[in-house]
C-alpha positions in Angstrom: -93.7 -18.8 168.2 -94.3 -16.1 170.8 -97.5 -14.1 171.2 -95.9 -10.8 171.5 -96.4 -9.0 174.8 -94.1 -6.1 175.4 -92.2 -6.5 178.6 -92.4 -2.8 179.3 -96.1 -2.7 178.9 -96.6 -5.9 180.8 -94.5 -5.3 183.8 -97.3 -4.0 185.9 -100.1 -6.2 184.6 -98.6 -9.6 183.9 -100.3 -11.3 186.9 -103.8 -10.5 185.7 -103.1 -11.6 182.1 -101.2 -14.8 183.2 -103.9 -15.9 185.6 -106.7 -15.2 183.1 -104.9 -17.2 180.4 -104.3 -20.0 182.9 -107.9 -20.5 183.7 -108.8 -20.3 180.0 -106.2 -22.9 179.1 -107.5 -25.5 181.5 -111.1 -24.8 180.8 -112.1 -23.1 184.1 -114.2 -20.0 184.0 -112.5 -16.9 185.2 -113.4 -13.2 185.5 -113.2 -11.6 182.1 -110.4 -9.1 182.4 -110.7 -7.7 178.9 -113.8 -6.7 176.9 -112.4 -9.0 174.2 -110.3 -12.0 174.3 -107.7 -11.8 172.8 -107.3 -8.3 174.1 -107.3 -5.9 171.2 -105.8 -2.7 172.7 -105.7 0.2 170.3 -102.4 2.1 170.5 -103.1 4.7 167.7 -106.1 5.5 165.5 -107.2 7.6 162.5 -110.4 7.6 160.5 -110.9 8.8 156.9 -112.2 12.4 156.6 -114.8 10.8 154.3 -115.9 8.2 156.8 -119.6 8.6 156.0 -119.0 7.3 152.5 -115.9 5.1 152.6 -116.1 3.7 156.2 -112.3 3.6 156.3 -110.3 3.4 159.6 -106.7 2.7 160.5 -105.4 1.6 163.9 -102.3 0.2 165.6 -102.7 -2.8 167.9 -100.4 -5.1 169.7 -98.7 -7.7 167.5 -101.6 -9.7 166.3 -100.7 -13.3 165.5 -98.3 -16.1 165.2 -94.8 -14.6 164.9 -95.2 -10.9 165.1 -93.4 -9.3 167.9 -94.0 -5.7 166.8 -97.1 -3.5 166.7 -99.1 -3.7 163.4 -101.2 -1.3 161.5 -104.7 -2.6 160.5 -107.2 -1.1 158.0 -110.9 -1.5 157.8 -113.1 -0.3 154.9 -116.4 -1.5 156.4 -116.7 0.4 159.6 -114.7 -2.0 161.6 -116.4 -5.3 160.8 -113.3 -6.6 159.1 -109.6 -5.7 159.3 -106.6 -6.3 157.2 -102.9 -6.0 158.1 -101.0 -3.5 155.9 -97.3 -4.3 156.5 -95.7 -3.7 153.1 -92.7 -1.4 153.6 -92.9 -1.2 157.4 -89.3 -2.4 157.7 -88.6 -1.1 161.2 -88.6 -2.5 164.8 -90.3 0.4 166.6 -93.6 1.0 168.3 -96.1 3.5 166.9 -97.2 6.7 168.6 -99.8 8.2 166.2 -101.7 7.7 163.0 -103.1 10.5 160.9 -105.0 10.6 157.5 -104.7 13.4 154.9 -107.7 15.7 154.7 -107.5 15.1 151.0 -107.6 11.3 151.5 -110.3 10.7 148.9 -107.9 11.9 146.2 -104.4 11.5 147.6 -105.0 8.3 149.6 -102.3 9.4 152.1 -101.8 8.1 155.6 -99.1 8.9 158.1 -97.6 6.8 160.9 -95.4 8.3 163.6 -93.0 6.1 165.6 -91.9 6.1 169.2 -88.5 4.7 168.4 -86.0 6.4 166.1 -88.0 5.6 163.0 -89.6 9.0 162.5 -92.6 9.1 160.2 -93.7 6.7 157.5 -96.1 7.7 154.7 -98.4 5.8 152.4 -100.0 7.2 149.3 -101.9 4.1 148.6 -104.3 3.8 151.6 -101.6 1.9 153.5 -101.0 -0.8 150.8 -97.3 0.3 150.8 -95.3 2.5 153.1 -92.1 4.6 152.8 -89.9 6.5 155.2 -90.9 10.2 155.2 -87.9 11.6 157.1 -86.0 13.8 154.7 -84.5 16.8 156.5 -84.7 15.2 160.0 -81.7 14.5 162.2 -81.4 11.2 164.1 -82.2 13.1 167.3 -85.6 14.1 165.8 -86.9 10.7 164.9 -89.0 10.0 168.0 -92.5 11.3 167.3 -94.5 12.4 170.3 -97.5 14.2 168.7 -98.5 14.7 165.1 -101.4 16.6 163.5 -102.3 17.2 159.9 -104.0 20.3 158.5 -105.8 20.9 155.2 -104.3 23.4 152.9 -105.4 24.9 149.6 -103.1 22.5 147.8 -103.3 19.4 150.0 -102.0 19.0 153.5 -99.6 20.4 156.0 -98.2 18.0 158.6 -96.9 19.1 162.1 -95.2 17.0 164.6 -93.3 17.4 167.9 -90.4 15.1 168.7 -89.4 13.6 172.1 -87.2 16.7 172.8 -90.0 19.1 172.3 -89.0 20.6 168.9 -91.8 21.3 166.4 -91.5 20.4 162.7 -93.6 21.2 159.6 -93.9 19.7 156.1 -96.5 20.1 153.4 -97.3 17.8 150.4 -95.3 20.2 148.2 -92.2 20.3 150.4 -89.2 18.0 149.8 -87.9 18.3 153.4 -89.1 18.8 157.0 -88.6 22.3 158.4 -87.9 22.9 162.1 -90.4 25.5 163.2 -89.4 25.6 166.9 -86.3 24.1 168.6 -86.3 21.8 171.5 -86.0 24.6 174.1 -89.7 25.2 173.5 -90.7 21.8 174.9 -93.8 21.4 172.8 -96.1 18.6 174.0 -99.5 19.2 172.4 -100.6 20.6 169.0 -104.0 21.8 168.0 -104.9 22.6 164.4 -107.7 24.9 163.4 -110.4 23.2 161.4 -110.2 26.2 159.1 -106.5 26.0 158.6 -106.8 26.2 154.8 -108.0 29.8 155.3 -106.8 31.0 158.7 -103.4 29.1 159.0 -103.9 28.8 162.7 -102.4 26.4 165.2 -102.0 26.4 169.0 -99.2 24.6 170.9 -98.7 23.9 174.6 -95.4 23.1 176.3 -94.7 20.8 179.2 -95.8 23.3 181.9 -99.0 24.5 180.2 -97.7 27.6 178.4 -99.7 28.3 175.2 -98.5 29.9 172.0 -100.5 30.6 168.8 -99.6 31.1 165.2 -101.8 32.5 162.5 -99.4 32.0 159.6 -98.6 28.3 159.8 -96.0 28.5 162.5 -93.8 31.2 161.1 -94.6 33.6 163.9 -96.0 33.0 167.4 -98.0 34.9 170.0 -97.8 34.1 173.7 -101.2 33.1 175.3 -99.9 32.7 178.8 -100.5 29.8 181.2 -104.2 29.5 181.9 -103.9 26.3 183.9 -101.5 27.7 186.5 -98.6 25.6 185.5 -100.1 22.1 185.0 -99.6 20.1 181.9 -102.2 20.1 179.1 -103.3 16.7 178.0 -105.3 17.7 174.9 -106.6 20.8 173.0 -109.2 21.5 170.4 -110.0 24.5 168.3 -113.6 24.9 167.3 -114.6 25.9 163.7 -114.4 29.6 163.4 -111.1 29.8 165.3 -112.3 31.9 168.3 -113.1 29.1 170.7 -110.4 26.9 172.2 -110.8 24.0 174.6 -108.1 22.6 176.9 -108.2 19.2 178.6 -106.2 19.4 181.8 -105.8 17.9 185.2 -108.0 20.6 186.8 -110.7 20.1 184.2 -111.7 21.9 181.0 -110.5 25.4 180.2 -112.3 27.5 177.6 -111.5 30.6 175.5 -114.0 32.5 173.4 -111.6 35.1 172.2 -108.9 33.1 170.4 -106.9 32.3 173.5 -106.6 35.8 175.0 -108.5 34.7 178.1 -109.6 31.4 179.5 -112.1 30.2 182.1 -112.5 26.9 183.8 -115.8 25.4 183.0 -117.8 22.2 183.0 -120.7 21.3 185.2 -121.3 17.6 186.0 -117.7 16.5 185.1 -115.9 14.2 187.6 -113.3 15.6 189.9 -110.4 14.2 188.0 -108.3 15.0 185.0 -109.8 15.5 181.6 -107.5 13.9 179.1 -109.3 14.0 175.8 -111.4 16.7 174.1 -113.0 16.8 170.7 -115.2 19.4 169.0 -118.0 18.7 166.5 -117.1 19.7 163.0 -120.7 21.0 162.9 -120.0 23.1 166.1 -121.3 26.3 164.6 -124.8 24.7 164.6 -124.8 22.0 167.2 -122.4 23.5 169.8 -121.3 20.0 170.7 -118.2 19.0 172.5 -117.0 15.6 173.7 -114.5 14.6 176.4 -113.2 11.8 178.5 -111.8 11.7 182.0 -109.1 9.4 183.3 -111.7 6.7 184.3 -115.0 7.6 182.5 -116.1 8.0 178.9 -117.7 9.7 177.1 -119.1 13.0 178.3 -121.1 15.2 175.9 -122.0 18.9 176.0 -124.4 20.6 173.6 -123.9 24.1 175.0 -120.2 24.8 174.3 -119.0 22.9 177.3 -121.1 24.5 180.0 -123.0 21.4 181.0 -122.1 17.7 180.5 -123.8 14.4 180.5 -122.1 11.0 180.7 -123.0 8.5 177.9 -121.3 5.3 179.0 -119.2 4.0 176.2 -118.6 0.6 177.8 -114.9 1.1 177.8 -113.3 -0.3 180.9 -110.4 0.8 182.9 -108.2 -2.3 182.7 -105.6 -1.3 185.3 -103.1 -2.7 182.9 -101.5 0.5 181.8 -101.3 4.0 183.2 -104.5 6.0 183.6 -103.4 8.4 180.9 -103.1 5.5 178.5 -106.4 3.9 179.3 -108.6 6.5 177.5 -105.8 7.7 175.2 -107.7 9.2 172.3 -111.1 10.6 171.3 -112.0 11.5 167.7 -115.1 12.7 165.9 -115.9 11.9 162.3 -115.2 14.7 159.9 -118.6 13.9 158.4 -120.3 14.0 161.9 -123.1 16.2 160.6 -124.1 13.2 158.4 -123.0 10.1 160.2 -123.0 11.2 163.9 -120.0 9.0 164.4 -117.5 9.2 167.3 -114.5 7.0 167.8 -113.0 6.0 171.1 -109.8 4.1 170.6 -108.6 3.0 174.1 -106.5 0.4 175.8 -109.7 -1.7 176.2 -110.4 -1.7 172.4 -112.2 0.3 169.8 -115.6 1.8 170.7 -117.8 3.5 168.2 -121.0 5.5 168.5 -123.2 6.2 165.4 -125.8 8.4 167.1 -123.8 11.2 168.6 -122.7 9.3 171.7 -126.0 8.0 172.9 -125.1 4.3 172.4 -121.9 2.6 171.7 -120.6 -0.6 170.2 -117.2 -2.3 170.4 -115.4 -3.6 167.3 -113.3 -6.7 167.5 -110.0 -6.0 165.8 -108.1 -9.1 166.6 -109.1 -12.7 166.0 -107.9 -15.9 167.8 -104.2 -15.9 167.4 -102.0 -18.6 165.9 -99.0 -19.2 168.0 -97.2 -22.1 166.4 -97.1 -24.4 163.4 -95.4 -27.8 163.0 -95.4 -30.4 160.2 -95.1 -34.1 160.3 -91.7 -35.5 159.8 -93.3 -37.6 157.0 -95.2 -34.7 155.6 -94.7 -35.7 151.9 -96.8 -38.9 152.6 -99.2 -38.1 155.4 -99.8 -34.3 155.0 -100.2 -34.0 158.8 -99.9 -30.6 160.4 -100.4 -29.3 163.9 -101.1 -25.7 165.0 -101.4 -24.0 168.3 -103.8 -21.1 168.9 -104.4 -18.6 171.6 -108.1 -18.3 172.4 -109.2 -20.9 170.0 -109.0 -24.7 169.5 -105.8 -24.7 171.5 -104.2 -27.4 169.5 -105.6 -28.1 166.0 -104.7 -31.0 163.7 -104.9 -31.3 160.0 -104.5 -34.5 158.0 -104.7 -32.9 154.6 -102.0 -30.3 154.5 -104.0 -27.6 156.3 -107.2 -27.7 154.2 -109.4 -28.8 157.1 -108.7 -28.9 160.8 -110.0 -30.7 163.9 -109.5 -30.2 167.6 -106.9 -32.3 169.3 -107.5 -34.7 172.1 -105.9 -32.4 174.8 -108.2 -32.7 177.9 -110.7 -29.8 177.9 -113.7 -30.9 180.1 -115.6 -27.6 180.0 -115.2 -27.0 176.3 -113.7 -23.6 176.7 -111.4 -22.0 174.2 -107.8 -22.7 175.0 -104.5 -21.0 174.9 -101.4 -22.8 173.6 -98.0 -21.4 172.6 -95.9 -23.8 170.7 -95.6 -27.4 169.4 -92.9 -29.5 167.9 -92.9 -32.8 166.1 -90.0 -35.0 166.9 -88.9 -38.0 164.8 -88.0 -40.9 166.9 -85.2 -43.4 166.1 -87.8 -46.1 165.1 -89.5 -43.7 162.6 -92.5 -42.9 164.8 -93.3 -39.3 165.8 -93.9 -37.6 169.1 -95.7 -34.2 169.4 -94.7 -32.0 172.3 -96.8 -28.9 173.1 -97.2 -26.3 175.9 -99.8 -24.1 177.5 -99.6 -22.0 180.6 -98.1 -24.2 183.3 -98.7 -27.4 181.4 -96.7 -29.5 178.9 -98.0 -32.5 177.0 -96.8 -35.2 174.6 -98.7 -37.2 172.1 -97.6 -40.4 170.2 -100.6 -40.4 167.9 -100.3 -36.9 166.4 -102.5 -35.1 168.9 -105.2 -37.7 169.3 -104.4 -38.4 173.0 -102.0 -36.7 175.3 -99.9 -37.2 178.4 -100.1 -33.9 180.3 -97.8 -32.7 183.1 -98.2 -29.7 185.4 -95.3 -27.3 185.7 -95.1 -25.9 189.2 -94.6 -22.3 190.3 -91.1 -21.1 191.0 -92.0 -18.9 194.0 -88.4 -17.7 194.5 -88.5 -16.2 191.0 -92.1 -15.2 190.5 -95.3 -16.0 192.3 -97.2 -16.4 189.1 -97.8 -19.4 186.9 -95.2 -20.1 184.3 -96.2 -18.8 180.9 -94.4 -20.3 178.0 -93.4 -18.8 174.7 -91.5 -21.5 172.8 -90.1 -24.9 173.2 -87.6 -27.3 171.7 -87.3 -31.0 172.6 -84.2 -33.1 172.3 -83.8 -34.9 168.9 -83.5 -38.0 171.1 -86.7 -37.2 173.1 -88.1 -40.7 173.0 -85.1 -41.8 175.1 -83.8 -38.8 177.1 -87.2 -37.0 177.6 -85.4 -33.6 177.5 -87.3 -30.3 176.7 -86.1 -26.7 176.8 -89.0 -24.3 177.3 -88.8 -20.5 176.9 -91.0 -18.3 179.0 -92.1 -14.7 179.5 -90.9 -14.2 183.0 -89.0 -17.3 184.1 -86.3 -17.4 181.4 -85.5 -21.0 180.3 -86.9 -24.1 182.0 -85.4 -27.5 181.4 -86.7 -31.0 182.1 -84.8 -34.2 181.6 -87.7 -36.5 182.5 -90.7 -35.0 180.7 -91.8 -32.8 183.5 -91.3 -34.9 186.6 -88.5 -32.5 187.7 -87.6 -29.1 186.5 -84.7 -26.7 186.7 -84.5 -23.0 185.9 -81.5 -22.1 183.7 -80.3 -19.2 185.9 -77.7 -18.2 183.4 -80.4 -16.8 181.1 -81.8 -13.5 182.5 -85.4 -13.5 183.6 -86.3 -9.9 182.7 -86.9 -10.4 179.0 -89.1 -13.1 177.2 -87.4 -15.9 175.4 -88.2 -15.7 171.7 -86.5 -18.7 170.2 -84.7 -21.9 171.1 -82.6 -24.1 168.9 -81.2 -27.5 169.8 -78.3 -29.1 168.0 -79.3 -32.0 165.7 -76.3 -33.7 167.3 -77.4 -33.0 170.8 -76.9 -36.5 172.0 -73.2 -36.0 171.5 -72.5 -32.2 171.7 -75.1 -31.3 174.3 -75.5 -27.9 172.6 -78.5 -25.6 172.6 -79.1 -21.9 171.9 -81.6 -19.4 173.4 -82.5 -16.0 171.9 -84.4 -13.3 173.9 -86.3 -10.2 173.3 -83.3 -8.2 174.5 -81.4 -9.2 171.4 -79.2 -11.6 173.4 -78.1 -15.1 172.5 -77.1 -17.7 175.1 -75.5 -21.1 174.6 -75.2 -24.3 176.6 -72.6 -26.9 175.7 -73.2 -29.2 178.6 -76.9 -30.1 178.2 -78.2 -27.1 180.1 -76.0 -27.3 183.2 -74.7 -23.8 182.3 -75.7 -21.1 179.8 -73.3 -18.4 178.8 -74.0 -15.4 176.6 -72.3 -15.4 173.1 -72.0 -12.6 170.7 -72.3 -9.9 173.4 -70.2 -7.4 171.6 -70.7 -8.6 168.0 -74.5 -9.2 167.7 -75.8 -5.7 167.7 -79.6 -5.0 167.9 -81.1 -1.5 167.7 -83.9 0.4 169.4 -85.3 -0.3 172.9 -84.1 -3.5 174.6 -87.7 -4.7 174.8 -88.1 -4.4 171.1 -84.9 -6.3 170.2 -86.5 -9.5 169.2 -84.1 -12.2 167.9 -84.3 -15.7 166.4 -81.7 -18.5 166.4 -81.3 -21.4 164.0 -78.8 -24.3 163.9 -77.5 -25.9 160.7 -78.7 -29.5 160.1 -75.0 -30.2 159.5 -74.0 -28.6 162.7 -71.8 -31.6 163.6 -69.5 -30.7 160.7 -70.1 -27.1 159.8 -70.8 -25.6 163.3 -73.0 -23.0 161.5 -75.5 -21.0 163.6 -77.6 -18.1 162.2 -79.2 -15.4 164.3 -81.9 -13.1 163.0 -82.2 -9.7 164.8 -83.9 -6.4 164.3 -80.6 -5.2 162.8 -79.9 -8.0 160.2 -78.5 -11.5 160.2 -75.4 -12.7 162.1 -73.6 -16.0 161.4 -71.2 -18.1 163.4 -69.1 -20.9 161.9 -67.6 -22.0 165.2 -70.6 -23.0 167.1 -71.5 -19.6 168.3 -68.2 -18.4 169.7 -67.5 -15.7 167.1 -70.0 -13.9 164.9 -70.0 -12.0 161.6 -72.8 -9.7 160.3 -74.3 -10.6 157.0 -73.8 -7.6 154.6 -75.2 -9.0 151.3 -77.7 -6.4 150.0 -80.2 -8.9 148.7 -81.9 -9.5 152.1 -80.7 -6.3 153.6 -77.9 -5.8 156.1 -80.2 -4.0 158.5 -83.3 -6.1 157.9 -85.7 -6.6 160.7 -85.7 -10.4 160.8 -88.8 -12.2 162.2 -87.7 -15.7 161.7 -84.9 -17.7 160.0 -84.8 -21.4 159.3 -82.4 -23.8 157.5 -83.6 -25.9 154.6 -83.9 -29.5 155.8 -82.0 -30.3 152.6 -79.3 -27.8 153.5 -76.4 -30.1 152.8 -77.5 -30.2 149.1 -79.3 -26.9 148.4 -77.4 -24.5 150.8 -80.6 -22.6 151.4 -81.9 -20.7 154.4 -85.3 -18.9 154.6 -85.6 -15.5 156.2 -88.8 -13.7 157.1 -88.2 -9.9 157.0 -90.6 -7.5 158.5 -92.3 -5.3 155.8 -90.5 -7.1 153.0 -91.5 -10.7 152.9 -90.0 -14.2 153.0 -86.6 -14.7 151.3 -84.9 -17.8 150.2 -81.2 -17.2 150.4 -78.2 -19.3 149.2 -75.1 -19.6 151.4 -71.6 -20.4 150.4 -69.3 -22.7 152.2 -68.4 -20.1 154.7 -72.1 -19.5 155.6 -72.3 -16.1 153.8 -75.3 -15.1 151.6 -74.4 -15.2 147.9 -77.9 -14.5 146.5 -81.5 -14.4 147.6 -85.0 -14.3 146.2 -88.1 -12.8 147.8 -90.6 -15.6 147.3 -93.6 -13.9 148.8 -93.2 -10.4 147.2 -96.4 -10.9 145.1 -98.4 -11.9 148.2 -97.2 -8.8 150.0 -97.7 -6.3 147.2 -100.9 -7.7 145.8 -102.7 -9.0 148.9 -101.0 -7.4 151.9 -99.9 -10.9 153.1 -96.8 -11.2 155.2 -96.3 -14.5 157.0 -96.4 -14.3 160.7 -94.7 -17.7 160.9 -93.5 -20.2 158.4 -92.4 -23.8 158.4 -90.3 -25.8 156.0 -91.5 -29.4 155.3 -89.1 -31.9 157.0 -89.3 -33.8 153.6 -88.5 -30.6 151.6 -86.0 -32.5 149.5 -88.9 -34.5 148.1 -92.0 -32.2 148.3 -90.5 -28.7 148.1 -93.2 -27.6 150.6 -93.3 -24.4 152.6 -96.2 -23.4 154.8 -96.9 -19.9 156.0 -99.4 -18.4 158.4 -101.1 -15.0 157.9 -103.9 -13.2 159.6 -106.8 -15.2 158.1 -105.3 -18.1 156.3 -102.5 -20.6 156.0 -100.7 -20.5 152.7 -98.8 -23.4 151.1 -96.3 -23.7 148.3 -95.2 -27.0 146.8 -92.5 -25.6 144.6 -90.2 -23.9 147.0 -92.1 -20.7 147.1 -92.6 -20.0 143.4 -96.4 -20.1 143.8 -98.7 -20.1 146.7 -102.3 -21.3 147.5 -104.6 -20.8 150.5 -104.7 -24.0 152.6 -107.2 -23.1 155.3 -106.9 -21.9 158.9 -107.1 -23.8 162.2 -109.9 -21.8 163.9 -112.2 -21.6 160.8 
């Protein structure tokens, strides 16, 4: 129930994003920080070499909807009008660094994804419909991919990549293993492949101080080309068709060679006095002499005389000031069919920009829709079919009275009619059988006793000693006795856990929970009125417990719950057994599998049953509301689907079934969040949210049907 925002990426930009979201949430017009809302940053991009005919593109963007906390790969086959998520097989917790498409894509359907974390390279031979690890021959120390380029060969493709240490590797479609071409002492940072590689086998590499080397036999032998930039780093390189002309994008500008790299000159009239960070050469260069580049702050410059003179054709891409300047205009690519379609791609932090007329005019493609951030079902779902959903840049809170088929906007005050941002909701069953809905947006919480028709709204003040910004929430859990005790625990991005015992009249920060990583999940004991126990999970892979109603939080499982990868990518989820009063069972889902505790969270054991996967990247885990009878939990695993697992008396998995495998394999559908009907014992209903629809099963996950979407 967290719109995923990487803490590392956000550390320098959170104030802008939070304030923007705040004004949107309460309906006040604010300066538009992004070209699109929600912001659709592009972190990696690749287009089909046959773009003129197939209009196919792939990109990586920030986790797009309800429950995703990790970057996702999207595919468009209509020039960017529509995008689908392609998660099948992407069972890792890492960020992406690069995407590349095989030059023979029309026949081999092959796409490559390089990872920043120790995931190496994934390959798809089905246009991204399924993925597999492509790391045979690589050591663990070689699995962070910095740069990757693919060349066309007479038999298919040759792939080159450089790892975080600066070593260079090569693998062709006929090779069973990766081969190290250069070791890490070479400090390779940039790779340029000749457009004529199939016949000339030429590539050029640069190291971290600007030294160039060239190979004309696929990397077997190398010739030194010196250091034309005088010791500065090279941001990008391009080899023109024919192989003799080479362009370098550097901090001092553009360097050009007309003799295969033997000599270079600095050239480029009308370029700004700042670093050039991207350069791309027309595939039709022999005829049109056209080159494109970007600077740190401006895009796109075009030259039709081999880079001698340049003109700026404004792409519309903005410098967001929300990442480093080098990451603002991070890529520039030209369609391989440029002679026909005149298409240029500018994937940047501000979004995806495309020109179809050689750079003269540009358009921006929206890649992300309004985001679902939470789902909740009525405690009497079998009889009333009531559902509530929270959205980011949408209705805010949407209500359905027919199981998700149609939706209406809730009665949350919105005097200006703006799209609103909400982050979570919960439906609490009161002792008298009535229901209370609790929901949260930036700096506001609300409760409704008529399932969202009317609301009582409370402002959450700033905590200036902690952070000057408004409090931005990620998730919430109310006490099961909320109608009497008015207690709510709220997780946030930068304020840790907040707790109120009087529905927002007063607040306290739970200082035991660190503030430096977003809270991703909260679980409150169903016996809270007696045991005063609640659990908090964070994006650092940590679990915290209170046994005194929030007076103190102590970390549990510090040495036994082991996440992998970067701390900011160690998303975790916590769930408490409905029979917690007697079984003391707690389940934690991590990016390194499932952990269970049978003593209320004091000691932990890792689940090793192979059915779900001992190292599964778990997005969400929930207990069946009928757990005392069916002993089932539900586990959403990244890249694999939603599993229904059976537990024995000790809480260990004995068997499981992937109940969404057909959706994943046939329709590229992986749930971004799911909810189990509170009346599951009667109706067997599970509801799952995906990119465009909500899916519903009324037979425990055996079959699924589309049930609408809140912002349609």
